VEXDREN-2710 file (C-alpha; in Angstrom, 1 decimal):
% VEXDREN-2710
k/r/px/py/pz
1/MET/18.9/-34.9/-22.0
2/SER/15.9/-36.4/-23.9
3/VAL/14.0/-34.4/-26.5
4/GLU/10.6/-35.8/-27.2
5/SER/9.0/-34.3/-30.4
6/PHE/6.3/-36.9/-31.1
7/ALA/3.9/-36.3/-28.2
8/GLY/0.9/-38.4/-29.0
9/GLY/2.4/-39.3/-32.4
10/GLY/1.6/-35.8/-33.7
11/GLY/5.0/-35.1/-34.9
12/GLY/6.3/-31.5/-35.2
13/GLY/9.6/-29.8/-35.1
14/ILE/12.4/-32.2/-34.4
15/VAL/14.0/-30.1/-31.6
16/ARG/12.3/-27.8/-29.1
17/PRO/13.9/-24.3/-29.4
18/SER/14.4/-24.2/-25.7
19/LEU/17.0/-26.9/-25.9
20/ARG/19.1/-24.9/-28.3
21/GLY/18.5/-21.8/-26.2
22/ILE/19.8/-23.6/-23.1
23/MET/22.9/-24.6/-24.9
24/THR/23.5/-21.2/-26.3
25/ALA/23.0/-19.5/-22.9
26/ASN/25.6/-21.9/-21.4
27/GLY/28.3/-21.4/-23.9
28/ASP/27.6/-24.6/-25.9
29/SER/26.4/-23.0/-29.1
30/ALA/29.2/-24.6/-31.1
31/LYS/28.1/-28.1/-30.2
32/LYS/25.7/-29.9/-32.5
33/ILE/22.5/-31.6/-31.4
34/TRP/22.4/-35.2/-32.5
35/ILE/18.9/-36.6/-33.3
36/THR/19.1/-40.3/-32.5
37/GLU/16.4/-43.0/-32.6
38/PHE/14.4/-40.8/-34.9
39/GLY/11.2/-42.0/-36.4
40/ALA/7.4/-42.6/-36.1
41/PRO/5.6/-45.9/-35.9
42/THR/3.0/-46.6/-38.6
43/SER/1.1/-49.3/-36.7
44/GLY/0.8/-51.1/-33.3
45/THR/-1.0/-48.5/-31.1
46/PRO/-3.6/-45.8/-31.3
47/ASP/-0.9/-43.1/-31.4
48/SER/0.7/-44.6/-34.5
49/VAL/0.8/-42.4/-37.6
50/SER/-0.2/-43.1/-41.2
51/GLU/2.5/-43.8/-43.7
52/ALA/1.7/-40.4/-45.2
53/ARG/2.2/-38.7/-41.9
54/GLN/5.5/-40.6/-41.3
55/LEU/6.6/-39.2/-44.7
56/GLU/5.7/-35.6/-43.6
57/ILE/7.7/-36.1/-40.4
58/TYR/10.7/-37.3/-42.3
59/GLN/10.5/-34.5/-44.8
60/ALA/10.3/-31.9/-42.1
61/ALA/13.3/-33.5/-40.3
62/MET/15.4/-33.6/-43.5
63/ALA/14.5/-30.0/-44.3
64/ASP/15.5/-28.9/-40.7
65/LYS/18.8/-30.9/-41.1
66/GLN/19.6/-28.9/-44.3
67/THR/18.7/-25.5/-42.8
68/LYS/19.9/-25.6/-39.2
69/SER/23.6/-25.7/-39.0
70/TRP/23.5/-26.6/-35.3
71/LEU/21.9/-30.0/-36.1
72/GLY/24.3/-32.9/-36.1
73/PRO/23.5/-36.4/-37.4
74/LEU/20.0/-37.5/-37.9
75/ILE/20.0/-41.2/-37.0
76/PHE/16.9/-43.2/-37.8
77/TYR/15.6/-45.6/-35.2
78/ARG/14.9/-48.5/-37.5
79/LEU/15.2/-49.3/-41.2
80/ASN/12.8/-52.3/-41.4
81/ASP/9.5/-53.1/-39.7
82/TYR/9.7/-56.3/-37.7
83/ALA/6.2/-57.5/-38.3
84/PRO/3.4/-57.2/-40.9
85/TYR/0.7/-54.6/-40.2
86/GLY/-1.8/-55.9/-37.6
87/ALA/0.4/-58.8/-36.5
88/THR/1.3/-57.2/-33.1
89/THR/0.3/-54.3/-30.9
90/ASP/4.0/-53.6/-30.2
91/ARG/4.6/-50.2/-31.8
92/GLU/8.4/-50.9/-31.8
93/SER/7.8/-53.3/-34.7
94/TYR/6.6/-50.5/-37.0
95/PHE/9.2/-47.7/-37.0
96/GLY/10.8/-48.8/-40.3
97/ALA/11.0/-47.0/-43.6
98/VAL/10.7/-50.5/-45.2
99/ARG/7.8/-52.8/-44.5
100/SER/8.5/-56.3/-43.1
101/ASP/7.8/-57.8/-46.6
102/GLY/10.6/-55.7/-48.0
103/THR/8.5/-53.1/-49.8
104/VAL/9.5/-49.5/-49.3
105/LYS/7.3/-47.1/-47.5
106/PRO/6.9/-43.5/-48.9
107/SER/9.3/-42.3/-46.1
108/GLY/11.9/-44.8/-47.2
109/ALA/11.6/-43.7/-50.9
110/TYR/12.0/-40.1/-49.9
111/VAL/15.1/-40.6/-47.7
112/LYS/16.7/-42.6/-50.5
113/SER/15.9/-39.9/-53.0
114/VAL/17.6/-37.3/-50.8
115/LEU/20.6/-39.4/-49.8
116/CYS/21.2/-41.1/-53.2
117/PRO/19.9/-38.7/-55.9
END
């Protein structure tokens, strides 16, 4: 089952409550929901988000991870961008928390501060 939370790049809650409701209604409440390929592109297409918005999305996800016991691992889609900003219109190149030149985006600094205090 796929859970899309970034319709139009707008971000939001990382899991629709209906998915959890379906699991609970069917006796699967003990199972964790894994969030895989998590992230938001910061360039490449009109629905990309700013680095500030990417940070907000990551902060919300990490907060949800801390407060919702039914959430399993949060697996980020990509650590590094594959191209400098503006080099391509391929949004897949810009999901990183680290820019292609090796500098860290605000989202990357935040995740590091949470995981490695």
